[in-house]
C-alpha positions in Angstrom: -12.0 -100.0 70.1 -10.9 -97.1 72.3 -8.7 -94.3 70.8 -7.1 -91.7 72.9 -6.4 -88.2 71.7 -2.8 -89.0 70.7 -3.9 -91.9 68.5 -6.5 -89.8 66.8 -4.0 -87.0 66.2 -1.4 -89.4 64.8 -3.9 -90.9 62.4 -5.0 -87.4 61.3 -1.4 -86.4 60.8 -0.7 -89.5 58.7 -3.7 -88.9 56.5 -2.7 -85.3 56.0 0.9 -86.4 55.1 -0.5 -88.8 52.5 -3.0 -86.2 51.2 -0.5 -83.3 50.8 2.5 -85.5 49.9 2.6 -88.8 48.2 3.0 -92.5 49.1 6.3 -94.4 49.3 6.0 -95.9 45.8 5.6 -92.4 44.3 8.8 -91.1 45.9 10.7 -94.3 45.0 9.8 -93.8 41.3 10.4 -90.1 41.7 14.0 -90.7 42.9 14.6 -93.1 40.1 13.4 -90.5 37.7 15.7 -87.8 39.2 18.6 -90.3 39.1 18.0 -90.7 35.3 17.7 -87.0 34.7 20.8 -86.1 36.8 18.7 -84.2 39.4 18.9 -86.5 42.4 20.7 -83.8 44.4 17.7 -81.5 44.2 15.7 -84.1 46.2 18.6 -84.4 48.7 20.2 -80.9 48.9 23.9 -80.8 49.9 26.4 -78.0 50.4 28.2 -76.7 47.3 31.2 -78.6 46.1 33.2 -75.4 46.7 32.1 -75.1 50.3 35.2 -76.0 52.3 33.5 -75.8 55.6 32.1 -79.4 55.2 34.0 -82.6 54.3 34.4 -83.3 50.7 32.3 -86.5 50.8 29.3 -84.5 52.1 29.2 -82.0 49.3 27.2 -82.0 46.1 29.3 -82.8 43.0 30.1 -79.9 40.6 30.0 -82.2 37.5 27.2 -84.7 36.8 27.8 -87.3 34.1 24.1 -88.4 33.8 25.5 -91.8 33.0 22.1 -93.5 33.6 20.4 -91.5 30.9 23.3 -91.8 28.5 23.3 -95.6 28.9 19.5 -95.8 28.6 19.3 -93.7 25.5 22.0 -95.9 23.8 20.0 -99.0 24.6 16.7 -97.4 23.5 18.1 -96.4 20.1 19.8 -99.7 19.6 16.6 -101.6 20.4 14.1 -99.4 18.5 16.0 -96.9 16.4 15.0 -95.8 13.0 17.1 -98.6 11.5 16.2 -101.4 13.9 12.5 -100.7 14.5 10.6 -103.9 13.6 8.3 -104.5 10.8 4.8 -105.3 12.1 3.2 -108.3 10.4 -0.3 -109.7 11.0 -0.6 -113.4 10.6 -3.0 -114.8 8.1 -4.5 -117.3 10.6 -4.8 -117.8 14.3 -6.8 -119.6 16.9 -10.0 -120.6 15.0 -9.6 -117.7 12.5 -8.3 -117.9 9.0 -8.2 -115.0 6.5 -8.1 -115.4 2.8 -5.5 -113.5 0.8 -7.6 -110.4 0.1 -8.7 -110.1 3.8 -5.2 -110.7 5.0 -3.8 -108.0 2.6 -6.4 -105.5 3.8 -5.7 -106.2 7.5 -2.0 -105.9 6.9 -2.4 -102.6 5.1 -4.5 -101.3 8.0 -1.8 -102.3 10.6 0.9 -100.6 8.5 -1.1 -97.4 8.3 -1.8 -97.5 12.1 2.0 -97.7 12.7 2.5 -94.6 10.6 -0.5 -92.6 11.8 0.2 -93.2 15.5 3.9 -92.4 15.0 4.5 -95.8 16.6 8.3 -95.9 16.2 8.7 -92.6 18.1 6.0 -93.4 20.7 7.4 -96.9 21.3 10.9 -95.6 21.8 9.5 -93.1 24.4 7.6 -96.0 26.0 10.8 -98.0 26.3 12.7 -95.0 27.8 10.0 -94.7 30.5 10.5 -98.3 31.4 14.2 -98.0 31.6 13.9 -94.8 33.6 11.6 -95.9 36.4 11.1 -99.6 35.9 7.5 -99.4 34.6 6.0 -98.1 31.4 2.3 -97.5 30.8 0.3 -96.3 27.8 -3.3 -95.8 27.0 -4.7 -96.3 23.4 -7.6 -94.5 21.9 -9.1 -93.1 18.7 -8.8 -89.3 19.0 -10.9 -87.6 16.3 -10.8 -90.8 14.3 -7.1 -91.3 14.4 -5.1 -93.8 16.5 -3.5 -92.2 19.5 -1.0 -93.5 22.1 -0.8 -91.7 25.4 2.3 -92.5 27.6 1.8 -91.7 31.3 4.3 -91.5 34.2 4.0 -94.8 36.2 4.2 -92.9 39.4 0.7 -91.5 38.7 -0.9 -94.8 37.9 -2.1 -97.8 39.9 -3.2 -100.9 37.9 -5.4 -103.8 38.7 -4.8 -107.1 36.9 -6.8 -110.2 36.4 -5.6 -113.8 36.7 -4.2 -113.8 33.2 -2.2 -110.6 33.9 -4.3 -108.3 31.8 -5.1 -104.8 33.0 -8.7 -104.6 34.0 -8.6 -101.2 35.8 -6.3 -98.3 35.9 -6.4 -95.3 38.3 -4.5 -92.1 37.3 -4.1 -89.6 40.1 -1.7 -86.7 40.6 -1.6 -83.3 42.3 -1.2 -79.9 40.6 -1.7 -76.3 41.6 -4.7 -74.5 40.1 -4.7 -70.9 38.8 -4.9 -69.5 42.4 -2.0 -71.7 43.5 -4.2 -74.1 45.5 -2.9 -77.7 45.4 -5.6 -79.8 43.7 -6.0 -83.5 42.9 -6.8 -84.9 39.4 -8.3 -88.4 39.2 -9.2 -90.6 36.2 -10.5 -94.2 36.4 -10.4 -96.6 33.4 -12.4 -99.8 33.9 -15.8 -101.2 34.7 -17.1 -100.3 31.3 -16.2 -96.6 31.6 -13.4 -94.1 31.2 -14.3 -91.4 33.7 -12.5 -88.3 35.0 -13.6 -86.5 38.2 -13.7 -82.9 38.9 -10.5 -81.7 40.6 -10.7 -81.3 44.4 -8.4 -79.4 46.8 -5.8 -81.7 48.3 -7.0 -80.8 51.8 -10.2 -82.7 51.2 -8.3 -85.9 51.1 -7.5 -85.3 54.8 -11.1 -85.8 55.8 -11.7 -89.2 57.3 -15.0 -89.7 55.4 -13.8 -88.6 52.0 -14.8 -90.8 49.1 -14.3 -90.2 45.4 -17.7 -91.5 44.7 -19.1 -88.3 46.3 -17.1 -86.1 43.8 -19.0 -85.0 40.6 -17.8 -86.6 37.4 -16.4 -84.2 34.8 -16.5 -86.6 31.9 -17.5 -90.2 31.3 -17.2 -92.3 28.1 -18.3 -95.9 27.8 -15.6 -98.4 26.7 -15.7 -102.0 25.6 -12.4 -102.9 27.2 -9.5 -101.4 29.0 -7.0 -100.2 26.3 -4.0 -100.1 28.6 -0.6 -101.7 28.2 1.7 -102.0 31.3 5.3 -103.3 31.1 7.4 -104.1 34.2 10.9 -103.6 32.9 13.4 -106.3 33.6 11.1 -108.0 36.1 12.2 -111.2 37.8 10.1 -114.3 37.3 9.2 -114.5 41.0 7.9 -111.0 40.9 5.3 -111.6 38.2 2.4 -112.0 40.5 3.3 -109.8 43.4 5.1 -106.6 42.2 3.5 -103.7 40.4 6.7 -102.2 39.1 9.8 -103.7 37.5 13.4 -102.5 37.9 14.9 -99.3 36.5 18.1 -99.5 34.5 20.1 -97.6 37.2 18.3 -99.1 40.2 20.8 -100.0 43.0 23.6 -98.0 41.3 23.0 -94.8 43.2 26.3 -94.9 45.1 28.4 -95.8 42.0 26.9 -93.0 40.0 27.5 -90.6 42.9 31.1 -91.7 43.1 31.6 -91.1 39.4 30.2 -87.6 39.7 32.5 -86.9 42.7 35.6 -88.2 40.9 34.8 -86.0 37.8 34.3 -83.0 40.1 37.7 -83.6 41.8 39.3 -84.0 38.4 37.7 -80.7 37.3 39.0 -79.0 40.5 42.5 -80.4 40.0 42.6 -79.1 36.4 41.2 -75.7 37.5 43.7 -75.2 40.3 46.8 -76.8 38.7 46.2 -75.4 35.3 47.1 -71.9 36.6 50.7 -72.2 37.9 51.5 -70.4 41.2 54.3 -67.8 41.3 56.7 -68.4 44.2 59.6 -66.2 45.4 62.3 -67.4 47.8 65.2 -65.7 49.6 63.5 -62.2 49.5 61.8 -60.1 52.1 58.1 -60.3 51.4 57.5 -56.7 52.7 60.0 -55.2 50.3 59.3 -56.8 46.9 61.9 -56.2 44.2 59.4 -57.1 41.4 57.7 -54.5 39.2 54.4 -53.6 40.9 51.1 -52.7 39.2 47.6 -51.5 40.0 45.5 -53.7 42.2 42.6 -55.7 40.8 39.0 -55.4 41.8 39.5 -57.7 44.7 42.0 -55.4 46.4 39.7 -52.3 46.1 36.5 -54.0 47.1 35.0 -52.8 43.8 35.9 -50.1 41.3 34.2 -46.7 41.3 34.9 -43.2 40.1 35.2 -41.9 43.7 37.9 -44.5 44.5 40.0 -43.1 41.6 39.8 -39.4 42.5 39.5 -39.3 46.3 42.5 -39.4 48.6 43.5 -42.7 50.2 42.2 -41.7 53.6 38.7 -41.1 52.1 38.8 -44.0 49.7 39.2 -46.8 52.3 43.0 -46.9 52.5 45.7 -47.4 50.0 45.1 -50.2 47.5 47.3 -53.3 47.7 49.8 -53.5 44.9 50.2 -56.6 42.8 53.1 -58.1 40.8 53.2 -57.5 37.0 54.1 -60.4 34.8 54.8 -59.9 31.1 57.4 -60.9 28.5 58.8 -57.4 28.4 59.1 -57.0 32.2 62.6 -57.3 33.8 62.7 -58.5 37.5 65.5 -57.4 39.8 65.9 -59.8 42.6 68.0 -59.5 45.7 71.2 -61.6 45.9 70.5 -65.2 46.9 66.8 -64.9 46.0 64.9 -66.9 43.4 61.5 -66.8 41.6 59.8 -69.8 40.0 56.4 -71.1 38.8 55.1 -73.9 41.1 53.3 -76.5 38.9 51.6 -79.8 39.8 53.2 -83.1 38.9 49.9 -84.5 37.9 50.0 -87.4 40.4 46.7 -86.5 41.9 45.0 -86.3 38.5 46.5 -89.7 37.7 45.0 -91.3 40.8 41.6 -89.8 40.1 41.7 -90.9 36.5 42.6 -94.5 37.5 39.8 -94.6 40.1 37.3 -93.1 37.5 38.2 -95.7 34.9 37.5 -98.6 37.3 34.2 -97.0 38.5 33.1 -96.6 34.9 33.9 -100.2 34.1 32.0 -101.6 37.1 29.0 -99.3 36.5 28.7 -99.9 32.7 28.9 -103.6 33.2 26.0 -103.4 35.7 24.0 -101.2 33.3 24.6 -103.7 30.5 26.1 -101.1 28.1 29.5 -100.8 26.4 31.3 -97.4 26.3 33.9 -97.5 23.5 36.1 -94.5 22.6 35.5 -93.8 18.9 39.2 -92.7 18.6 40.2 -96.2 19.6 38.2 -97.8 16.8 39.9 -95.8 14.1 38.4 -94.2 11.0 38.2 -97.2 8.7 35.2 -99.2 7.7 34.4 -101.4 10.7 32.5 -104.5 9.8 29.2 -105.4 11.5 30.8 -108.7 12.7 33.5 -106.7 14.5 31.0 -104.3 16.0 28.9 -107.3 17.2 31.9 -108.7 19.0 32.8 -105.3 20.6 29.2 -104.7 21.7 28.5 -108.2 22.8 27.3 -107.5 26.4 25.1 -104.6 25.2 23.6 -106.8 22.5 22.6 -109.3 25.1 20.8 -106.6 27.0 19.2 -105.3 23.8 18.0 -108.8 22.9 16.3 -109.2 26.3 14.6 -105.8 25.9 13.3 -106.7 22.5 11.7 -109.8 23.8 10.2 -107.9 26.8 9.0 -104.8 25.0 8.2 -106.6 21.8 5.3 -108.2 23.5 4.1 -104.7 24.6 4.4 -103.4 21.0 2.3 -106.3 19.6 -0.3 -105.7 22.3 -0.4 -102.0 21.4 -1.1 -102.7 17.7 -3.6 -105.3 18.7 -5.6 -102.9 20.9 -5.6 -100.3 18.1 -6.9 -102.8 15.7 -9.6 -103.7 18.2 -10.6 -100.1 18.5 -10.9 -99.8 14.7 -13.2 -102.9 14.8 -15.4 -101.6 17.7 -18.9 -100.1 17.7 -17.5 -96.6 18.3 -15.4 -96.8 15.2 -18.4 -98.1 13.1 -20.5 -95.2 14.4 -18.0 -92.3 14.2 -15.7 -93.7 11.5 -11.9 -94.0 11.4 -9.8 -91.5 9.4 -7.5 -94.1 7.8 -7.6 -94.7 4.1 -7.3 -98.5 4.5 -10.0 -98.8 7.2 -13.0 -99.3 4.8 -11.3 -102.1 2.9 -10.3 -103.8 6.1 -13.7 -103.8 7.8 -14.7 -107.2 6.5 -11.4 -108.6 7.8 -11.9 -107.0 11.1 -15.4 -108.5 11.4 -13.8 -112.0 11.1 -11.6 -111.2 14.1 -14.5 -111.6 16.6 -15.5 -114.9 18.2 -17.9 -116.0 20.9 -16.9 -117.6 24.2 -18.6 -120.4 26.0 -21.3 -118.0 27.3 -21.9 -116.6 23.9 -20.2 -113.3 24.8 -18.5 -111.5 21.9 -14.7 -111.5 22.3 -11.7 -110.3 20.3 -9.9 -113.0 18.5 -7.5 -111.5 16.0 -4.6 -113.3 14.4 -1.3 -113.0 16.2 1.1 -110.1 15.4 4.7 -111.0 14.5 7.6 -108.6 14.7 10.7 -108.7 12.3 13.4 -106.7 14.0 16.1 -104.9 12.1 19.8 -105.5 12.4 21.8 -103.7 15.1 24.6 -102.6 12.7 24.6 -101.8 9.0 27.0 -104.1 7.0 30.0 -102.5 5.4 30.3 -102.4 1.6 33.1 -105.0 1.8 30.8 -107.4 3.7 28.0 -106.9 1.1 30.4 -107.4 -1.8 31.9 -110.6 -0.3 28.4 -112.0 0.5 27.1 -111.3 -3.0 30.2 -112.9 -4.6 29.8 -116.0 -2.4 26.1 -116.3 -3.2 26.8 -115.8 -7.0 29.4 -118.6 -7.0 27.1 -120.8 -5.0 24.3 -120.4 -7.6 26.6 -120.8 -10.6 28.3 -123.8 -9.0 24.9 -125.4 -8.4 25.5 -125.8 -4.7 22.9 -123.1 -3.7 19.5 -122.3 -5.1 18.6 -118.8 -6.2 15.9 -118.7 -3.6 18.2 -119.6 -0.8 20.8 -117.1 -2.1 18.2 -114.3 -1.9 17.2 -115.4 1.6 20.9 -115.2 2.8 21.4 -111.8 1.2 18.1 -110.3 2.3 19.4 -108.9 5.7 22.3 -107.2 3.8 20.4 -105.9 0.9 17.2 -104.9 2.8 14.9 -107.1 0.9 11.7 -107.2 2.9 9.5 -109.6 1.0 11.3 -112.7 -0.5 8.6 -113.3 -3.1 8.7 -109.7 -4.4 12.5 -109.9 -4.6 12.4 -113.1 -6.6 9.8 -111.7 -9.0 12.0 -108.6 -9.5 15.0 -110.7 -10.3 13.0 -112.8 -12.8 11.8 -109.6 -14.5 15.4 -108.3 -14.7 16.5 -111.6 -16.2 13.7 -111.5 -18.8 14.7 -107.9 -19.7 18.3 -108.9 -20.0 17.4 -111.9 -22.3 15.3 -109.7 -24.5 18.2 -107.1 -24.7 20.6 -109.9 -25.8 18.2 -111.1 -28.5 17.7 -107.6 -29.8 21.5 -107.0 -29.9 22.2 -110.2 -31.7 19.5 -109.5 -34.2 21.1 -106.1 -34.9 24.4 -107.8 -35.5 22.7 -110.1 -38.1 21.2 -107.1 -39.8 17.8 -108.7 -39.6 15.0 -108.6 -37.1 15.3 -110.8 -34.1 13.3 -114.0 -34.5 10.2 -114.3 -32.4 10.0 -117.7 -31.0 6.4 -119.0 -30.9 7.4 -122.2 -29.2 6.3 -123.0 -25.7 7.5 -120.7 -22.9 10.9 -121.4 -21.5 12.1 -120.8 -17.9 14.0 -117.7 -18.7 15.4 -117.4 -15.1 17.1 -120.8 -15.5 18.5 -120.3 -19.0 19.4 -116.6 -19.1 23.0 -115.7 -19.2 24.6 -113.5 -16.6 26.4 -110.2 -17.4 29.8 -111.7 -17.8 28.6 -114.5 -20.1 26.7 -112.0 -22.3 29.8 -109.9 -22.6 31.9 -112.9 -23.5 29.4 -114.0 -26.1 29.3 -110.5 -27.7 33.1 -110.4 -27.8 33.1 -113.8 -29.7 30.6 -112.6 -32.3 32.4 -109.3 -32.7 35.7 -111.1 -33.2 34.1 -113.1 -36.1 32.5 -110.0 -37.6 35.8 -108.2 -37.7 37.7 -111.1 -39.1 39.8 -111.8 -36.1 38.4 -115.3 -35.8 37.1 -117.7 -38.5 33.3 -118.2 -38.4 33.6 -122.0 -37.8 35.9 -121.4 -34.9 33.5 -118.9 -33.4 30.6 -121.3 -33.6 32.6 -124.0 -32.0 33.7 -121.6 -29.3 30.1 -120.8 -28.5 29.2 -124.5 -28.3 32.1 -125.2 -26.0 32.0 -122.1 -23.7 28.2 -121.9 -23.3 27.2 -125.5 -23.8 24.9 -124.6 -26.7 23.6 -127.0 -29.4 25.1 -126.5 -32.9 21.8 -125.2 -34.2 21.6 -122.5 -31.5 25.2 -121.5 -31.9 24.6 -121.1 -35.7 21.5 -119.1 -35.1 23.2 -116.8 -32.7 26.1 -116.3 -35.1 23.7 -115.8 -38.0 25.3 -114.3 -41.2 28.1 -112.8 -39.3 31.5 -113.7 -40.9 30.1 -115.3 -44.1 30.7 -112.3 -46.4 34.3 -111.7 -45.1 35.5 -115.2 -45.4 33.7 -115.7 -48.8 35.9 -113.0 -50.2 39.0 -114.7 -49.0 37.9 -118.1 -50.2 37.1 -119.5 -46.8 33.3 -119.6 -46.1 33.7 -121.4 -42.8 
């Protein structure tokens, strides 16, 4: 194929532009990043907002709300804040793998320690923010000096390669940076093909050469890897884009004009307040050349700058006489000519009202598109707002947060799974892992390997489940009402104690149902022992030790109110306020006790008192 000089020059120029600049995808993600950070006008410089030589719509705004970042941070903290970050649970069984109780406990302990050691709540929140910012989030997992590490990279530096199942099989990381001499250089790292290798940096000008290949560049470091420990999430990606698009959609993508309009309206509102907040003095009916007002010294603007020479030299040497200015003070008296007037010219506020109305509509449209809810705290009042009311107020935002939990929850499970796989690999066995639960979990990790049809060893760990926290903390009134309802349900025999604990778990923060039930049973047993000891003290004799078969204490133990009522009845008999026979009958009727048990509880209480009065009950 023949090429003329112009074609060759154009091709060379194109290669040079790509070498010294970046491709279209890089600049697209860079613009989204600048939009998030409120710096988009640095990429597209405009005249100052105060430059009156250009139309207002062509100027850069003086105020930037950074609405995209504010909305994204609200979503990120709602999805994965300290209160709502999920509990990571490793299942006891999976596809052709089943762990016994000891192995499952050891593996769960290792997963919990990985979450803590890798600072996963903080790193996952940063991972989510990157996805909301540019539409794609990428992180690389590793064991750095024996500890789990999560490295989050800008998506604009990375180019992934996926297999048919969607897993990342190769990742290229490349970006430009100046060296110590100010020369623009290129860094490149490739993860895949069994190695994690980084090349020596080369000057960006070398990429212009037609025959340049990275294979000819010396390798700076190379580490063998068993798999590609990379997680890539395309944020809010449409279903039809699953197989064709590298990146997803940023939170503020497509809202550039709306965000720019909000900044411009805020800038105009600021200018309106700045100009109209300082009223203008106006005189009418007087000769402007002969002011009747008290005059004072000129300011710096009239002199062109203050100096010692200006104050001592004559006017003809000091640049002419200074302009006089009006003096305004409560003690000043103004003498005006007949028929003249002086007043302060103030704005009616109509312009600010128009701007505020337009700003409110723009904010509503933009926040709806962002999927967030902006509520004025003053409008909610200072009372205790229930979680139910907050859920209704933040309904659209909760829908967005739920979708993000599904999308990024899969990435979180994959991150933990890859870190477990690194702890089960040959490098970990050789170099060790600096986690206290690792040694105990090694037998369980060994059970998470399987062989495929070809006999190749493959990772086959049990699935990881996430238990997300509540978006809003319940108020004390909600907790009190729920506990009262559950208590009445149990006492009325329409609700089992186990089901009551399940219903109250989200409100009380009970993580493990079995542990909570065991704690309740222990508290009931302690309460029953305290009642027995108290009654024994009332009888002036040691409490009887029942050597009969064990009784279900949880089902027969009295609650606090019943114990208090029982003690009041015994006390009434002991003080003579109630005959003993009446007290025993009251115990039988109120607490459905057999006659023998009621007599045993009452013991000798009341016998001596009524014996002295002739009534032994």
